C-alpha positions as CSV (number, residue, x, y, z in Angstrom):
1,X,16.1,52.4,-7.8
2,X,18.6,53.8,-5.2
3,X,21.2,51.3,-6.4
4,X,20.8,52.4,-10.0
5,X,20.7,56.1,-9.2
6,X,23.6,56.1,-6.6
7,X,25.7,53.2,-8.0
8,X,25.7,51.7,-4.5
9,X,25.4,47.9,-5.2
10,X,22.5,46.0,-3.8
11,X,21.3,42.4,-4.2
12,X,17.6,41.7,-4.8
13,X,15.8,38.6,-5.9
14,X,14.1,39.4,-9.2
15,X,11.8,37.8,-11.7
16,X,13.7,37.9,-15.0
17,X,13.8,36.2,-18.3
18,X,15.7,32.9,-18.3
19,X,18.5,33.8,-20.7
20,X,20.9,31.0,-19.8
21,X,20.5,31.6,-16.1
22,X,19.0,28.2,-15.2
23,X,20.1,25.5,-17.6
24,X,17.3,22.9,-17.0
25,X,14.4,25.3,-17.3
26,X,13.1,26.6,-20.7
27,X,14.9,29.5,-22.2
28,X,12.7,32.6,-22.1
29,X,10.5,31.6,-19.2
30,X,10.4,33.8,-16.1
31,X,12.7,32.8,-13.3
32,X,13.4,34.3,-9.9
33,X,17.2,34.7,-9.2
34,X,19.5,36.8,-7.2
35,X,20.3,40.0,-9.1
36,X,23.0,42.6,-8.5
37,X,21.7,46.1,-9.0
38,X,24.0,49.0,-9.4
39,X,24.6,52.0,-11.7
40,X,24.9,49.5,-14.6
41,X,21.3,48.3,-14.0
42,X,20.2,44.8,-13.1
43,X,22.5,41.9,-13.6
44,X,20.8,38.5,-12.9
45,X,23.0,35.7,-11.4
46,X,23.6,32.5,-13.4
47,X,22.4,29.6,-11.3
48,X,23.4,26.7,-13.6
49,X,21.6,23.4,-13.3
50,X,19.0,22.9,-10.6
51,X,18.5,19.5,-8.9
52,X,16.1,17.6,-11.1
53,X,13.3,17.4,-8.5
54,X,13.3,21.2,-8.1
55,X,13.3,21.8,-11.8
56,X,10.4,19.4,-12.2
57,X,8.4,21.3,-9.5
58,X,9.1,24.6,-11.2
59,X,8.2,23.2,-14.6
60,X,4.6,22.6,-13.3
61,X,4.3,26.4,-12.8
62,X,6.0,27.2,-16.1
63,X,3.5,25.0,-17.9
64,X,0.6,27.0,-16.4
65,X,2.2,30.3,-17.4
66,X,2.9,29.0,-20.9
67,X,-0.8,27.9,-21.4
68,X,-2.0,31.3,-20.0
69,X,0.3,33.1,-22.4
70,X,-1.0,31.1,-25.3
71,X,-4.6,31.9,-24.2
72,X,-3.8,35.6,-24.3
73,X,-2.0,35.5,-27.6
74,X,-4.7,33.4,-29.3
75,X,-7.6,34.9,-27.4
76,X,-8.7,31.4,-26.5
77,X,-10.8,31.3,-23.3
78,X,-10.6,27.5,-23.2
79,X,-6.8,27.7,-22.6
80,X,-7.5,29.9,-19.6
81,X,-9.5,27.0,-18.1
82,X,-6.8,24.5,-19.1
83,X,-4.2,26.6,-17.4
84,X,-6.2,26.7,-14.2
85,X,-6.7,22.9,-14.5
86,X,-2.9,22.4,-14.8
87,X,-2.1,24.4,-11.7
88,X,-1.0,21.9,-9.1
89,X,-2.7,23.5,-6.1
90,X,-6.0,24.2,-8.0
91,X,-6.1,20.7,-9.4
92,X,-5.5,19.2,-5.9
93,X,-8.5,20.9,-4.3
94,X,-11.0,21.5,-7.0
95,X,-12.8,19.3,-9.5
96,X,-13.1,20.3,-13.2
97,X,-16.6,21.8,-12.8
98,X,-15.4,23.8,-9.8
99,X,-12.4,25.0,-11.8
100,X,-14.6,26.2,-14.6
101,X,-16.8,28.1,-12.0
102,X,-13.7,29.6,-10.3
103,X,-12.3,30.9,-13.6
104,X,-15.7,32.3,-14.5
105,X,-16.0,34.0,-11.1
106,X,-12.5,35.5,-11.4
107,X,-13.2,36.8,-14.8
108,X,-16.5,38.3,-13.7
109,X,-14.9,39.9,-10.6
110,X,-11.9,41.4,-12.5
111,X,-13.7,42.0,-15.8
112,X,-12.9,45.7,-15.9
113,X,-9.2,44.9,-16.0
114,X,-9.4,42.1,-18.5
115,X,-9.7,42.1,-22.3
116,X,-13.1,42.0,-23.9
117,X,-12.6,38.6,-25.6
118,X,-12.6,36.9,-22.1
119,X,-16.2,37.9,-21.6
120,X,-18.8,35.6,-23.1
């Protein structure tokens, strides 16, 4: 905010929409890149093409985010479970039944903050 208000430039790392910033990640997904912040606002830095192994790793997280977005837009609780199953860390340490239980527990614990369709 100081950089925007005073015009004194600052560099931050921000989560922004991928509008041509990273060539080998889906357009429109959320990416974290260096951003110049000044009186003109926030200007994300174009990264170009990532090494393929890094793009592949990031894509695993984008897949989870995409499924969760679809779950919200379609009000489909099954897609919430599927997103959790696709998460690399969750899938590495929990079985399918444990993932269902984890999602149910998280929804119950945070229910006041979540839309009604998530509650059975």
